[in-house]
C-alpha positions as CSV (number, residue, x, y, z in Angstrom):
1,M,-164.9,-44.0,-23.1
2,Q,-162.8,-41.0,-21.6
3,F,-162.4,-37.1,-21.7
4,V,-159.3,-35.3,-23.5
5,P,-159.1,-31.4,-24.2
6,L,-160.2,-31.0,-27.6
7,S,-156.5,-29.7,-28.6
8,S,-154.9,-32.9,-27.6
9,L,-156.6,-34.8,-30.9
10,A,-154.9,-31.5,-33.1
11,A,-152.5,-34.4,-34.2
12,A,-154.1,-37.7,-35.9
13,L,-153.4,-39.6,-38.9
14,M,-155.7,-40.5,-41.7
15,V,-158.0,-43.4,-40.7
16,P,-159.5,-45.0,-44.1
17,L,-162.4,-47.4,-42.8
18,M,-160.2,-50.7,-43.1
19,G,-157.1,-49.1,-41.6
20,I,-154.6,-46.3,-40.4
21,S,-152.8,-44.5,-42.8
22,L,-149.5,-43.4,-41.7
23,A,-147.0,-40.9,-43.2
24,L,-143.3,-42.0,-43.5
25,G,-141.4,-39.8,-41.6
26,P,-138.4,-38.1,-43.3
27,Q,-134.6,-39.8,-44.3
28,D,-131.9,-38.0,-42.3
29,D,-131.4,-35.8,-45.3
30,A,-135.0,-35.3,-45.9
31,P,-136.3,-32.0,-44.5
32,Q,-138.9,-32.0,-41.7
33,S,-141.0,-29.1,-42.9
34,T,-144.0,-30.8,-44.3
35,M,-145.3,-34.3,-44.3
36,Q,-144.5,-36.6,-46.8
37,D,-146.6,-37.6,-49.8
38,Q,-145.8,-41.2,-49.6
39,S,-147.5,-43.4,-47.0
40,L,-147.9,-46.4,-45.6
41,G,-151.1,-48.2,-44.8
42,I,-151.0,-49.8,-41.2
43,P,-154.0,-52.2,-40.7
44,L,-156.3,-51.9,-37.5
45,K,-154.6,-55.3,-36.9
46,G,-151.5,-57.0,-37.4
47,P,-148.1,-55.6,-36.6
48,A,-147.2,-51.9,-36.5
49,P,-144.2,-50.7,-38.1
50,V,-141.3,-49.4,-35.3
51,D,-139.9,-45.5,-35.0
52,V,-141.5,-45.6,-38.8
53,F,-140.8,-41.2,-38.2
54,H,-137.6,-41.7,-36.9
55,P,-135.0,-40.2,-39.4
56,G,-132.5,-43.3,-38.6
57,R,-135.2,-45.7,-38.3
58,N,-133.3,-48.1,-40.6
59,Q,-130.8,-48.3,-37.8
60,R,-132.0,-49.7,-35.2
61,G,-129.3,-50.8,-32.3
62,T,-130.0,-52.9,-29.7
63,P,-132.5,-52.3,-26.9
64,L,-130.9,-50.9,-23.6
65,Y,-132.7,-50.8,-20.2
66,G,-132.9,-48.2,-17.8
67,G,-132.8,-44.2,-18.1
68,R,-135.6,-41.8,-17.9
69,V,-138.6,-40.6,-20.2
70,I,-140.9,-37.2,-19.6
71,V,-143.9,-37.6,-21.1
72,H,-146.2,-34.3,-21.3
73,S,-149.7,-34.4,-20.2
74,A,-152.2,-31.6,-20.8
75,S,-154.1,-32.4,-17.5
76,L,-153.7,-33.7,-14.0
77,P,-156.4,-36.0,-13.2
78,K,-158.0,-36.2,-9.7
79,H,-156.5,-39.1,-9.1
80,M,-155.6,-42.8,-10.3
81,N,-158.4,-44.8,-9.1
82,Y,-160.0,-45.4,-12.4
83,V,-163.2,-46.6,-10.6
84,T,-164.1,-43.5,-10.0
85,E,-162.0,-41.2,-12.4
86,N,-163.1,-41.3,-15.8
87,S,-160.3,-39.6,-17.6
88,A,-158.0,-41.0,-20.4
89,Y,-155.3,-39.5,-18.6
90,T,-155.9,-41.8,-15.5
91,R,-156.5,-44.6,-18.3
92,R,-152.8,-43.9,-19.9
93,M,-151.1,-43.7,-16.8
94,L,-152.5,-47.1,-15.3
95,Y,-151.1,-48.5,-18.7
96,E,-148.1,-48.6,-16.7
97,V,-148.6,-48.8,-13.1
98,H,-151.3,-51.4,-13.2
99,E,-153.0,-54.3,-14.7
100,T,-156.6,-55.8,-15.6
101,L,-157.5,-59.4,-16.0
102,L,-157.2,-59.5,-19.6
103,V,-155.7,-57.1,-22.2
104,Q,-156.6,-56.1,-25.4
105,D,-153.6,-56.7,-27.7
106,W,-152.2,-53.4,-28.9
107,E,-151.6,-54.4,-32.4
108,E,-154.1,-57.8,-32.8
109,H,-156.9,-56.8,-30.5
110,E,-157.7,-60.1,-29.3
111,M,-158.2,-60.3,-25.8
112,R,-154.8,-61.7,-24.2
113,P,-154.2,-63.3,-20.4
114,R,-152.8,-60.7,-17.8
115,L,-153.5,-61.1,-14.4
116,A,-155.6,-63.9,-15.4
117,K,-153.8,-66.9,-16.3
118,A,-156.5,-68.3,-18.1
119,W,-160.5,-67.8,-18.5
120,S,-163.4,-69.7,-20.2
121,T,-167.7,-69.0,-20.7
122,E,-170.3,-70.9,-20.2
123,D,-174.0,-70.5,-21.0
124,M,-176.7,-70.2,-18.6
125,L,-180.3,-72.0,-18.8
126,V,-182.9,-69.7,-16.8
127,L,-185.8,-72.2,-15.5
128,K,-189.2,-72.0,-16.0
129,E,-190.7,-70.9,-12.2
130,G,-191.6,-74.0,-10.4
131,A,-189.1,-76.2,-12.4
132,A,-186.2,-76.1,-10.1
133,A,-187.4,-79.0,-7.9
134,A,-186.4,-81.2,-10.4
135,F,-182.8,-80.1,-10.7
136,P,-181.0,-79.9,-7.0
137,M,-177.6,-78.4,-8.7
138,T,-179.7,-75.0,-9.7
139,T,-177.9,-72.1,-8.8
140,E,-180.0,-68.6,-8.1
141,V,-178.9,-65.4,-10.0
142,R,-180.2,-62.1,-10.6
143,V,-181.1,-62.2,-14.2
144,A,-183.2,-59.6,-16.6
145,N,-186.5,-59.4,-16.2
146,P,-188.2,-59.5,-19.7
147,S,-191.1,-58.0,-18.4
148,Q,-191.9,-54.2,-19.9
149,A,-194.1,-53.7,-17.8
150,E,-193.8,-49.8,-16.1
151,G,-192.4,-50.1,-12.5
152,A,-191.4,-53.9,-13.0
153,P,-187.6,-54.4,-11.4
154,E,-184.9,-54.4,-13.7
155,Q,-183.5,-57.9,-12.7
156,V,-185.6,-60.9,-11.0
157,L,-184.2,-64.0,-9.3
158,A,-184.1,-67.2,-10.8
159,Q,-182.8,-70.5,-10.7
160,V,-180.3,-71.4,-13.5
161,L,-177.9,-74.1,-14.9
162,Y,-174.8,-73.3,-16.5
163,G,-172.2,-75.1,-18.6
164,R,-171.5,-75.8,-22.0
165,V,-174.9,-75.9,-23.7
166,Q,-176.1,-77.7,-26.8
167,D,-179.2,-78.8,-28.4
168,A,-180.2,-82.3,-28.2
169,G,-183.8,-82.5,-29.3
170,S,-186.5,-82.0,-27.1
171,N,-183.7,-81.5,-24.3
172,W,-181.1,-79.1,-23.9
173,L,-177.5,-80.9,-23.2
174,V,-176.0,-79.1,-20.2
175,E,-172.0,-79.9,-19.8
176,A,-169.6,-78.4,-16.9
177,T,-166.6,-77.2,-18.1
178,S,-165.3,-75.5,-15.3
179,V,-163.5,-76.4,-11.9
180,G,-165.9,-76.5,-8.9
181,H,-168.9,-76.8,-11.3
182,P,-172.2,-78.2,-9.6
183,L,-172.3,-80.6,-12.0
184,G,-168.9,-82.0,-10.7
185,D,-165.4,-82.4,-13.2
186,G,-166.6,-83.2,-16.4
187,G,-170.4,-83.8,-15.5
188,S,-173.4,-83.8,-17.9
189,L,-177.1,-83.4,-17.7
190,E,-180.2,-83.2,-20.1
191,V,-182.6,-80.7,-19.0
192,P,-186.1,-80.6,-21.0
193,K,-187.0,-78.0,-23.1
194,S,-190.2,-77.7,-21.5
195,A,-188.6,-76.7,-18.6
196,V,-186.4,-73.7,-19.4
197,D,-187.6,-70.2,-20.2
198,R,-184.6,-69.0,-21.8
199,I,-181.1,-69.7,-22.9
200,E,-178.3,-67.1,-22.2
201,R,-175.1,-67.4,-24.2
202,G,-171.8,-66.7,-23.0
203,T,-173.2,-65.1,-19.7
204,V,-170.7,-66.9,-17.1
205,F,-167.3,-66.3,-16.6
206,N,-164.6,-68.7,-15.3
207,F,-161.0,-66.9,-14.5
208,E,-158.1,-68.3,-12.9
209,L,-155.4,-66.0,-11.7
210,R,-151.8,-66.1,-12.6
211,T,-149.4,-66.8,-9.4
212,G,-147.1,-64.5,-7.9
213,A,-148.5,-61.1,-8.9
214,L,-147.2,-58.9,-6.5
215,W,-149.1,-55.9,-5.0
216,H,-146.7,-52.4,-4.9
217,P,-146.0,-51.7,-1.2
218,S,-147.9,-49.4,1.2
219,E,-148.1,-48.8,4.9
220,G,-147.3,-51.9,6.8
221,H,-147.0,-53.7,3.5
222,P,-143.6,-54.0,2.2
223,A,-142.8,-55.5,-1.4
224,G,-143.3,-58.8,-1.9
225,S,-145.5,-59.3,1.1
226,Q,-148.8,-59.3,-0.8
227,I,-149.7,-61.3,-4.0
228,L,-153.1,-61.2,-5.8
229,D,-155.4,-63.5,-5.1
230,A,-159.5,-63.7,-5.8
231,Q,-160.5,-61.7,-2.9
232,D,-159.2,-59.0,-4.1
233,V,-161.0,-59.4,-7.4
234,Q,-164.4,-60.3,-5.6
235,F,-164.1,-57.2,-3.7
236,S,-163.4,-55.1,-6.9
237,W,-166.3,-56.0,-8.5
238,S,-168.2,-56.0,-5.3
239,I,-167.8,-52.0,-4.7
240,Y,-170.2,-51.0,-8.0
241,A,-173.2,-52.1,-6.2
242,N,-172.6,-49.8,-3.2
243,S,-174.5,-47.0,-4.5
244,H,-172.2,-44.4,-2.4
245,V,-169.1,-44.7,-4.5
246,N,-169.0,-42.2,-7.0
247,C,-169.0,-44.2,-10.1
248,D,-172.0,-43.6,-12.0
249,E,-169.7,-43.4,-15.1
250,K,-169.1,-47.0,-14.7
251,R,-171.7,-48.6,-12.9
252,F,-173.8,-49.2,-15.7
253,Q,-171.8,-52.6,-16.6
254,F,-171.2,-53.9,-13.4
255,V,-174.6,-53.9,-12.4
256,K,-175.4,-56.8,-15.5
257,V,-172.7,-58.8,-13.3
258,T,-175.0,-60.1,-10.6
259,R,-173.2,-62.7,-9.1
260,C,-169.6,-63.8,-8.2
261,E,-168.3,-66.9,-6.6
262,V,-164.9,-67.3,-5.3
263,I,-164.0,-71.0,-5.8
264,D,-160.5,-71.1,-4.4
265,D,-157.6,-68.5,-4.1
266,L,-157.0,-68.4,-7.4
267,R,-160.4,-69.1,-9.0
268,L,-163.6,-67.0,-9.5
269,R,-167.2,-67.4,-11.3
270,F,-169.2,-64.6,-12.7
271,F,-172.5,-64.7,-13.5
272,Y,-174.5,-61.8,-16.2
273,E,-178.0,-61.0,-15.8
274,A,-178.4,-61.7,-19.6
275,Q,-176.2,-62.3,-22.6
276,Y,-174.0,-59.2,-23.4
277,A,-171.8,-57.9,-26.3
278,F,-169.4,-56.6,-23.9
279,A,-169.2,-58.9,-20.9
280,E,-165.5,-60.5,-21.6
281,S,-164.4,-56.7,-21.7
282,T,-166.6,-55.5,-18.6
283,I,-165.2,-58.2,-16.4
284,G,-161.6,-58.4,-18.2
285,D,-160.3,-55.3,-18.9
286,S,-162.4,-52.3,-17.5
287,M,-162.6,-53.5,-14.1
288,T,-159.9,-52.0,-11.7
289,I,-158.7,-54.5,-9.5
290,L,-158.3,-53.1,-5.9
291,P,-156.2,-54.2,-3.5
292,S,-158.3,-55.4,-0.3
293,H,-155.1,-54.8,1.9
294,V,-155.8,-51.4,1.3
295,Y,-159.2,-50.7,0.5
296,N,-161.4,-53.3,2.2
297,L,-162.3,-52.4,5.2
298,A,-163.4,-56.3,6.3
299,D,-159.9,-57.5,5.4
300,P,-157.7,-57.9,8.6
301,D,-154.6,-57.0,6.7
302,N,-156.3,-53.7,6.1
303,L,-155.1,-51.0,8.5
304,A,-158.1,-49.5,8.6
305,H,-159.5,-52.8,9.2
306,K,-163.3,-52.7,11.1
307,A,-165.3,-55.8,12.4
308,A,-168.3,-53.7,11.5
309,F,-168.8,-50.6,9.1
310,T,-171.6,-49.0,7.1
311,A,-171.8,-48.9,3.4
312,E,-170.9,-45.1,3.3
313,E,-167.6,-46.0,5.8
314,Q,-166.6,-48.4,2.8
315,A,-167.6,-46.1,0.0
316,E,-165.4,-43.2,1.9
317,V,-162.2,-45.3,1.6
318,I,-162.7,-45.8,-2.0
319,N,-163.6,-42.4,-3.0
320,H,-161.1,-40.7,-1.0
321,S,-158.2,-43.0,-0.1
322,P,-154.6,-41.3,-0.4
323,H,-153.9,-44.6,-2.6
324,N,-156.1,-42.9,-5.0
325,A,-153.1,-40.8,-6.3
326,L,-150.5,-43.0,-4.6
327,W,-151.5,-45.9,-6.3
328,V,-151.0,-49.3,-4.8
329,G,-150.9,-51.5,-8.2
330,L,-149.8,-54.3,-10.1
331,G,-147.7,-52.9,-13.0
332,P,-144.1,-53.1,-13.6
333,Y,-144.2,-49.6,-12.5
334,R,-144.8,-48.3,-9.5
335,V,-146.0,-44.4,-8.3
336,V,-143.5,-42.7,-5.9
337,E,-144.7,-39.1,-6.5
338,W,-147.7,-36.9,-6.9
339,N,-148.1,-33.6,-6.9
340,D,-149.4,-30.5,-9.1
341,S,-146.7,-30.6,-12.0
342,F,-145.8,-34.0,-12.4
343,V,-146.3,-37.9,-11.5
344,E,-143.4,-40.1,-11.5
345,A,-143.4,-43.8,-11.7
346,V,-140.7,-45.9,-11.4
347,R,-139.7,-49.6,-11.9
348,F,-141.0,-52.0,-9.4
349,T,-138.2,-53.7,-8.0
350,D,-136.4,-55.2,-5.0
351,E,-133.9,-53.1,-2.7
352,A,-131.3,-55.1,-4.9
353,G,-132.7,-53.7,-8.4
354,K,-134.4,-56.8,-9.2
355,S,-137.8,-56.6,-11.1
356,L,-140.9,-57.7,-8.8
357,Y,-143.2,-57.4,-11.7
358,F,-144.4,-61.2,-13.1
359,D,-143.7,-61.3,-16.6
360,E,-139.9,-59.9,-17.7
361,Q,-140.9,-59.8,-21.7
362,N,-143.8,-57.2,-20.8
363,A,-141.9,-55.1,-18.0
364,G,-140.8,-52.1,-20.1
365,F,-137.2,-50.8,-21.0
366,V,-136.8,-47.4,-19.2
367,D,-136.8,-47.3,-15.5
368,T,-138.7,-44.2,-14.7
369,I,-141.4,-42.5,-16.5
370,R,-142.7,-39.0,-15.6
371,W,-145.9,-37.4,-16.7
372,R,-145.1,-33.7,-16.6
373,V,-148.3,-31.5,-16.4
374,I,-148.6,-28.5,-18.3
375,D,-151.6,-27.4,-19.2
376,D,-151.0,-24.6,-21.6
377,D,-149.6,-25.9,-24.9
378,E,-147.3,-23.2,-25.8
379,T,-145.7,-23.2,-22.5
380,A,-145.2,-27.1,-23.2
381,M,-143.9,-26.5,-26.6
382,N,-141.2,-24.3,-24.9
383,A,-140.6,-26.9,-22.2
384,L,-140.0,-29.4,-25.4
385,L,-137.5,-27.2,-27.0
386,N,-136.1,-26.4,-23.7
387,G,-135.2,-30.0,-23.5
388,E,-137.6,-30.3,-20.4
389,L,-140.0,-33.4,-22.3
390,D,-139.4,-36.3,-24.4
391,F,-142.4,-36.5,-26.1
392,F,-145.0,-34.0,-26.5
393,E,-148.2,-34.5,-29.0
394,R,-150.0,-31.1,-29.0
395,I,-147.8,-29.6,-31.4
396,K,-149.8,-26.8,-33.1
397,S,-150.4,-27.1,-37.2
398,E,-148.0,-23.5,-37.5
399,D,-145.3,-24.9,-35.5
400,Y,-145.4,-28.3,-37.2
401,F,-145.0,-26.8,-41.0
402,G,-143.0,-23.9,-39.2
403,A,-139.8,-22.8,-38.3
404,R,-139.7,-23.9,-34.8
405,T,-139.5,-27.3,-35.9
406,A,-137.3,-26.9,-39.0
407,S,-134.4,-25.4,-37.1
408,A,-131.2,-27.2,-36.4
409,D,-131.5,-27.0,-32.5
410,F,-135.0,-29.2,-33.2
411,T,-133.5,-31.6,-35.7
412,K,-130.6,-32.5,-33.8
413,N,-132.6,-33.3,-30.5
414,F,-135.9,-34.2,-32.0
415,Y,-138.0,-35.3,-34.5
416,K,-141.7,-35.4,-35.5
417,G,-144.6,-37.2,-36.6
418,F,-148.2,-37.4,-36.6
419,K,-151.0,-40.1,-36.6
420,Y,-154.6,-40.5,-36.6
421,G,-156.6,-42.2,-33.5
422,G,-160.4,-42.9,-33.0
423,S,-160.8,-39.7,-31.0
424,Y,-162.9,-37.1,-32.2
425,G,-163.7,-33.4,-31.0
426,Y,-167.1,-32.0,-30.4
427,T,-169.4,-29.2,-28.9
428,G,-171.7,-31.1,-26.2
429,W,-175.5,-29.4,-26.2
430,N,-177.0,-29.6,-22.7
431,M,-180.6,-30.5,-23.6
432,L,-182.2,-29.4,-20.1
433,R,-181.4,-25.9,-20.7
434,P,-184.5,-24.5,-22.6
435,Q,-182.7,-22.8,-25.1
436,L,-180.8,-26.1,-26.5
437,K,-183.9,-28.6,-25.9
438,D,-185.4,-27.5,-29.1
439,L,-183.8,-29.4,-31.8
440,A,-184.8,-26.6,-34.5
441,V,-181.9,-24.5,-32.4
442,R,-178.9,-27.4,-32.4
443,K,-179.6,-28.2,-36.0
444,A,-179.9,-24.6,-37.1
445,I,-176.7,-23.8,-35.0
446,E,-174.6,-26.7,-37.3
447,L,-176.0,-25.3,-40.6
448,C,-175.0,-22.1,-40.1
449,F,-171.3,-22.8,-39.1
450,D,-168.8,-23.7,-42.3
451,M,-167.3,-26.9,-40.8
452,E,-165.6,-27.6,-44.5
453,K,-164.1,-24.3,-44.0
454,Y,-162.7,-24.5,-40.9
455,R,-161.2,-28.0,-41.8
456,L,-159.1,-26.5,-44.4
457,T,-158.1,-23.0,-42.7
458,N,-157.5,-24.6,-39.4
459,Y,-156.0,-28.2,-39.9
460,K,-154.6,-27.6,-43.6
461,G,-157.3,-30.5,-44.7
462,L,-156.0,-33.1,-42.5
463,A,-159.1,-33.6,-39.9
464,N,-161.8,-36.1,-41.2
465,R,-165.3,-34.7,-40.4
466,I,-167.3,-36.6,-38.1
467,T,-171.0,-37.0,-38.3
468,G,-171.2,-40.1,-34.8
469,P,-169.8,-41.1,-31.6
470,F,-167.8,-43.9,-33.1
471,P,-164.2,-44.1,-34.4
472,F,-163.9,-42.9,-37.8
473,G,-161.8,-46.2,-38.8
474,A,-164.2,-48.7,-36.8
475,A,-166.6,-50.8,-38.3
476,A,-169.3,-49.1,-36.2
477,Y,-169.0,-46.0,-38.0
478,N,-171.6,-45.2,-40.2
479,H,-169.7,-43.4,-43.5
480,D,-173.2,-43.2,-45.2
481,V,-174.2,-40.3,-42.7
482,K,-172.9,-37.3,-44.7
483,P,-172.4,-34.1,-42.9
484,R,-175.1,-31.2,-43.6
485,G,-173.7,-28.6,-45.7
486,V,-173.8,-24.6,-44.9
487,D,-177.2,-23.4,-45.3
488,V,-177.9,-20.1,-43.3
489,D,-181.0,-19.3,-45.3
490,A,-182.3,-23.0,-44.0
491,A,-181.0,-22.2,-40.3
492,I,-183.0,-18.9,-40.0
493,D,-186.0,-20.7,-41.6
494,L,-185.7,-23.4,-38.6
495,L,-185.7,-20.8,-35.7
496,D,-188.5,-18.7,-37.4
497,D,-190.6,-22.0,-37.5
498,A,-189.7,-22.9,-34.0
499,G,-190.6,-19.6,-32.8
500,W,-187.4,-18.5,-32.0
501,Y,-187.1,-14.3,-33.1
502,D,-186.4,-11.2,-31.5
503,R,-189.3,-9.8,-29.5
504,D,-187.4,-7.5,-27.7
505,F,-185.5,-5.9,-30.3
506,D,-182.2,-6.4,-28.3
507,G,-180.7,-8.4,-31.2
508,L,-181.4,-11.7,-29.9
509,R,-183.7,-14.6,-30.8
510,D,-186.0,-15.3,-27.7
511,K,-188.9,-17.8,-27.0
512,N,-190.8,-17.6,-24.1
513,G,-188.9,-14.9,-22.1
514,V,-185.3,-17.1,-22.8
515,P,-183.0,-15.3,-25.2
516,L,-181.0,-17.5,-27.3
517,S,-177.7,-16.8,-25.5
518,I,-175.4,-19.7,-24.8
519,T,-172.2,-20.5,-22.8
520,F,-169.3,-21.9,-24.6
521,S,-167.2,-23.8,-21.6
522,Y,-164.1,-24.8,-22.3
523,P,-160.7,-26.1,-20.3
524,S,-158.3,-23.3,-20.0
525,G,-154.9,-23.2,-21.8
526,N,-156.7,-24.8,-24.7
527,D,-156.4,-22.6,-27.9
528,A,-158.0,-25.2,-30.3
529,S,-161.0,-24.8,-28.0
530,K,-160.7,-21.3,-27.7
531,N,-160.5,-20.8,-31.8
532,F,-163.2,-23.2,-32.5
533,G,-165.5,-20.9,-29.9
534,L,-164.0,-17.5,-31.4
535,A,-165.2,-18.8,-35.0
536,L,-168.7,-20.0,-33.7
537,Q,-169.6,-16.8,-31.9
538,E,-168.7,-14.7,-35.3
539,A,-171.1,-17.5,-37.4
540,L,-173.9,-17.0,-34.9
541,T,-174.3,-13.4,-34.9
542,E,-176.1,-14.1,-38.6
543,L,-178.8,-16.3,-36.6
544,E,-179.0,-13.5,-33.9
545,I,-177.5,-16.0,-30.9
546,E,-175.3,-15.1,-28.7
547,L,-172.2,-17.2,-27.8
548,K,-170.3,-16.4,-24.7
549,L,-167.1,-17.9,-24.2
550,E,-166.0,-19.8,-20.5
551,Q,-162.6,-20.9,-19.7
552,L,-162.3,-23.2,-16.8
553,E,-159.9,-24.9,-15.0
554,W,-159.6,-29.0,-16.1
555,A,-161.1,-30.4,-13.2
556,T,-163.8,-27.6,-12.6
557,F,-164.8,-27.7,-16.1
558,L,-165.3,-32.0,-15.7
559,D,-167.3,-31.3,-12.7
560,R,-169.5,-28.8,-14.5
561,I,-170.3,-31.1,-17.3
562,K,-170.9,-34.3,-15.0
563,K,-173.5,-32.1,-13.2
564,R,-174.5,-30.8,-16.5
565,E,-173.7,-27.0,-15.0
566,F,-173.5,-26.1,-18.7
567,D,-174.8,-24.6,-21.6
568,A,-172.4,-25.7,-24.2
569,C,-168.8,-27.8,-23.5
570,N,-166.1,-28.2,-26.3
571,L,-164.0,-31.1,-25.8
572,A,-163.1,-34.8,-27.4
573,W,-164.0,-38.3,-26.5
574,V,-161.4,-40.9,-26.9
575,P,-163.3,-44.4,-27.6
576,Q,-162.4,-47.4,-27.7
577,L,-162.5,-49.6,-31.1
578,E,-165.8,-50.6,-29.7
579,S,-167.3,-49.6,-26.2
580,D,-171.2,-50.1,-24.9
581,P,-172.8,-46.8,-25.9
582,E,-175.3,-46.8,-22.6
583,Q,-173.0,-44.6,-20.7
584,L,-173.4,-41.5,-23.3
585,W,-176.8,-42.0,-24.8
586,H,-179.1,-44.3,-22.7
587,S,-182.1,-42.7,-20.8
588,K,-181.3,-44.3,-17.7
589,W,-178.1,-41.7,-17.3
590,G,-179.7,-38.6,-18.7
591,A,-181.8,-37.7,-15.9
592,P,-181.0,-34.4,-14.0
593,D,-179.8,-36.3,-11.1
594,K,-177.4,-38.9,-12.7
595,E,-173.6,-37.7,-12.9
596,S,-172.9,-40.0,-16.4
597,S,-171.3,-39.6,-19.5
598,N,-174.6,-38.7,-21.0
599,N,-173.9,-35.2,-20.1
600,S,-176.2,-33.8,-23.0
601,A,-179.2,-35.4,-20.7
602,V,-180.2,-37.5,-24.4
603,M,-183.6,-39.7,-23.0
604,D,-185.0,-40.9,-26.2
605,P,-186.9,-44.7,-26.6
606,I,-185.7,-45.4,-30.1
607,V,-182.1,-44.7,-28.8
608,D,-182.8,-46.9,-25.5
609,N,-184.3,-49.7,-27.9
610,L,-181.1,-49.2,-30.6
611,I,-178.6,-49.8,-27.6
612,A,-180.3,-52.7,-26.1
613,R,-180.3,-54.6,-29.0
614,G,-176.4,-54.3,-29.7
615,Q,-176.0,-55.0,-26.4
616,K,-177.6,-58.4,-26.7
617,E,-176.7,-59.0,-30.5
618,L,-173.2,-61.5,-30.1
619,D,-172.6,-61.4,-33.9
620,Y,-169.9,-58.7,-34.7
621,G,-171.2,-57.9,-37.9
622,K,-174.7,-57.6,-36.8
623,R,-174.0,-55.2,-33.7
624,Q,-172.2,-52.9,-36.0
625,A,-175.1,-52.5,-38.4
626,I,-177.3,-51.7,-35.2
627,W,-174.5,-49.2,-34.2
628,G,-174.4,-47.7,-37.9
629,E,-178.5,-47.0,-36.9
630,L,-177.6,-45.5,-33.8
631,H,-175.4,-43.1,-35.4
632,A,-177.8,-42.4,-38.2
633,Y,-180.3,-41.3,-35.4
634,L,-178.3,-39.7,-33.4
635,Y,-176.9,-37.4,-36.2
636,H,-180.4,-36.5,-37.9
637,E,-182.6,-36.8,-35.2
638,V,-181.5,-36.0,-31.8
639,V,-178.3,-34.0,-32.4
640,P,-176.8,-34.1,-28.9
641,Y,-173.4,-32.6,-30.4
642,L,-172.4,-30.8,-32.8
643,F,-169.9,-33.6,-34.1
644,M,-166.3,-32.1,-35.5
645,Y,-163.2,-33.5,-36.3
646,N,-161.2,-36.6,-36.0
647,V,-158.0,-34.8,-36.3
648,P,-154.2,-35.9,-36.4
649,R,-152.0,-35.7,-33.3
650,K,-148.9,-34.1,-34.1
651,F,-145.9,-34.9,-32.3
652,A,-142.3,-34.4,-31.6
653,M,-140.0,-37.1,-29.9
654,N,-136.4,-37.2,-28.5
655,R,-134.1,-38.2,-31.4
656,K,-132.6,-40.3,-28.5
657,L,-135.6,-43.2,-27.7
658,R,-136.4,-45.4,-29.8
659,G,-139.3,-48.1,-30.1
660,F,-142.5,-45.5,-31.1
661,Q,-145.1,-47.3,-32.9
662,V,-148.6,-46.2,-34.1
663,V,-151.5,-48.6,-32.8
664,A,-155.4,-47.8,-32.8
665,I,-155.9,-48.4,-29.1
666,D,-155.4,-45.1,-27.1
667,P,-153.2,-43.4,-26.5
668,G,-152.2,-44.4,-30.0
669,Y,-148.5,-45.7,-28.8
670,V,-146.9,-48.3,-26.4
671,I,-144.4,-46.7,-23.5
672,R,-143.3,-49.9,-22.4
673,R,-141.8,-50.2,-25.7
674,W,-139.9,-47.0,-25.8
675,H,-136.0,-47.6,-25.3
676,Y,-132.5,-45.9,-25.6
677,V,-129.8,-47.8,-27.8
678,D,-127.1,-45.8,-26.9
679,P,-125.2,-46.2,-24.0
680,S,-124.0,-42.9,-23.2
681,V,-127.7,-41.9,-21.8
682,A,-127.3,-42.1,-18.0
683,G,-128.6,-44.9,-16.2
684,T,-128.9,-47.5,-19.2
685,R,-127.8,-51.0,-18.9
686,K,-128.0,-54.3,-21.2
687,T,-130.2,-56.6,-18.7
688,L,-133.5,-55.7,-17.3
689,N,-132.1,-56.2,-13.5
690,R,-129.5,-54.2,-11.9
């Protein structure tokens, strides 16, 4: 899950529980001043309509290769190394310049092979202590410690057998299904159930890498000289065990993967501590594959190779390599420019212009992608109107419905549309702060603010009011949890009963010498956050609560949040269709010394138990029910956030660009599918290779 500024949400589409409702764009002769009543249901799974908002959507044309697209970015991430930079902007750029072992299909949402040619899973039998002597083919693995005793280690060493495990009466039948298996090719073994402590399903993952996946060029390594291999993948996994690597927001997933075996140059095997609902996605599409020849100090091909080095020295390379920005990846585009104004990636080719990317069918159409960084929405809108942007998805409601997008100049060069995604806005409370650790205060704030009125006036009724941390249209979202209504009297009673009242007659409630004064932090240039803060500020005067607004530059803002140096923060999450909630809500990541996504410092044993149950549950339906329980408990009993809205992202796009589709996975579109059909566009051609 990644951060985005709140205002980037101000343009999404109705997401009913079973799908996404998408308003059709106008015909050539239809006005663009209003969203159409006619709508087309787009299921969460299945083909997404193409160019549904384009005025000439019925005249497709033949896709051409080449040309450039300039996409607006509201923020410049620190860099592109997703190991240490947990930003939605980073992930969106990586979609174009890098690849993972597996990828979630944009429309069907199933995992597909990408850097992996194939993969398989096996089960694990954890043997009882002393039973391993009868089975010389066991493997030593760190597994989850079932002991709940205080101070007990989270993992313990155990001897395991693995393979396809089936019930054979008084025995377990273990069958080898992978290459390099201890039982031999196609081997099998019966294990008495009396020798087995437990079975962990789907905990061993076998990957076979595709051949010929080339790394982008870097110093001393020209294009085509370095090929992805198992050592790159093994190294990429190993770094999460290095406590000096700044990856606490991701580490929780990878500490569950306790062993990696390199079988040969193209094959690896991973072992999990226990069965885990997100095992496949963790290794498959959450793990950032790093080039060993750039980052690994032990790699002889690394120009900075050392025979001996410390964990701190290795972490320094990962945390601060210049290639964290000038990325060396495996995607169809490679980063050639990174500055404060833009990030630019061009097609990965040889000197003759032939694509070096391994999959021609997924190599993208345009030759150049530029992410233009403009952190002020009004400035960005002007850049669009001046022809400096091809795609902008932060249009304000007054502009979307107003004259600026209805003018002849606009409709000649652009078209507009809107889409809903799974992202949601929120105001997070730092529960380590004395004035916000009191549940009564957090509840009272929501009771005094008219969220429905704000939804109707600010979002013209298009936004969905949300009450929990899951995508509004996903199965995990608990629609039975209804938002609290406005009740100022109840809010006052809550504060009075909790002992918050104005003791020193300065107009602010206080308790134990702490005044009810809260600083509301938000990213600079973000009008949506500012406007919400001003409205909340006015409402809280009725409760004798002071709200002070603080505008911060994006990088500073994120740093403060990670370190919990804030009272209240206003921004948005971009959750995947289903993701592990541990990073947001588990106690182990809420401690003051942890820089994690648990910004509100939630430390609640009931929350921890629900997360543990969900992580262990492999049945999809049962797991969604558990997340529904978590949703309800967080909203009613914890109140870590003022959950706000799932709103439509309103966008404008260059009319010459085609291939736009709305998809449920962030960012809600697929740049690689965008293309030109007009041969007069500079740099276009009929073939991929020049």
